[in-house]
N, C-alpha and C positions, 0 to 999 in steps of 0.2 A: 402368273404365279411368280415369275422372276422379279417383277416390279414390286410385288408385295414383300418378297424376301429382302430386296435391296432397301426398301423403306424401313422394314423392321430392323435390319442390321444397323442402319444409320441411327435410328432411335435408340437402339440398345447401346450402341457405341457412345452416343451423347449422354444417355443416362448413366453409363458406367463412369464417364469422365466427371460428371457432376458429383457422383458418390465419392470418387477419389478426391476431388477438389474440396468438398465439404469435410471429409475425414481429415484431410491435411490441415484445413483451417481450424478445426476443432482440436486437433492434436497440438497445433502451434499455440492456440489460446490456452489450452490446458497446461502446456509447458510454461507459458508466460505467467499464468495464475500461480503455478507451483513456485516459480522463481520469485514472484512478488510476495507470496505468502512466507517464503523463507526470509526475505528481506524484512518483512514486517515482524517476524519472530526475532530476528537479530536486533531490531530496534527495541522491541519489548524487553529483551534481556539487557540491552545496553542502558535502558532507563534505570534498571535496578543495580546493575554492575557496570558503571560507566567505563567506557573504553574509547579514548579519543580516536584511535585508528578506525575502529568499527563505525563510530558516529560520523567521522569524516568520509568514510567509504560510502555510507548510506545517503549522504546529503549532496544534492546538486550544488554547484557553485552559485546558482541563482536562487537558493532556498529563501523562502519567506515563511517563517515559523511564528505563528501567533498563539501566544499563551492564553489560557482561559481568563487571565486577568486583563487581557488586551495588549500586553507587552509584545512588541514586534521584534523579532530577532533575525539576523542574517546567519550564514553558515557558521562563522566563528562564534557568535553568541549562542547559537543552538548547541554547539559542542560544549561551551562553557556552562550552559544551563545545567548540564548533568555532571561534568567534571568538577566544577566548583560547588556542586550541590545546591544551586539556587532552587532546584527542584530535587528533593531528597526522598525517594520512595524505597520501601523495602519489599514490596510485592505489587505486581501489576497484573490485572486480569482483564482480558479483552473479551467482549461478547457482542452478539448481534452484528458481526462484521459482514460487510458486503464488499465485493471487488468487482468493478466494471472496467474492462479493458477495451480501449478504442485505439487501434494502431499502436503507436509508441507511447500512449498516455493511459493512465489508469486513475480511477476515482475510487477511493477507499473510505468507507464510513464504518464507525463502530462506537461502542460505549466502552469507556475505560474506567475501571475502578482500581484505585491504588491506595495502599497504606502509606501514610506520610509520617516522617519523623522530624519534619522541619518545624521549628518554632513559628507560631503565628499562622500556620496552615491548619485546616481541619484534619483530624486524625485519619479520615477516609476521604479521598478525593473521588468524586463520581461525576464524570463529564462525558460529553459526546464530542467526537472528533471527525473532521473531514480532512482527508489528505489527497493531494494530487501527486502522483508519481510519474516520472518520465524515463523512458528507456534511453540511456546515454551509452554509446559504445557497447551495446549489448547487455548492459546492467541496469537494473531498476534503481533510480535515485529519487529521493524525496524532493519534490519541487516546491510544495506548499503544504502547510498544515495549519488548520484553524481549530482550536479547541473552544468549547463553550460550556457554560454551566447548563444543566438540565432545567428547562423552564418549570417553575412550580416547586423546585426542590430547595 
């Protein structure tokens, strides 16, 4: 009977450690998802109400930002995109967003619909977006963004 109790206690201890480990990982990922979702919301707002400090804070120094037109921008040009109103939107709605975090990297996909007031642009921009975010010094930074027109639209 003692051997059975000993084996049972070892299994119970191992199972308890696994539950604690899984709970910790889930909580950490949930916290990362929350922090990333907050960064994404800050970006959505900064697209409508451009703020160079916010945009600079959200962007990695290594940023590659690809506009739906195919224009490639670095961090400085990404900030100018909104500050100089090269993209000038009055409302941005995000839908069908997915966030997948792997370590210090995250892949975000969504559909973006925006009202545009820029001459030469359609009045409503409707695109799909793929972003890669990287955690740098504990903060989520946009590393890459690729926007594309929706096929068949």
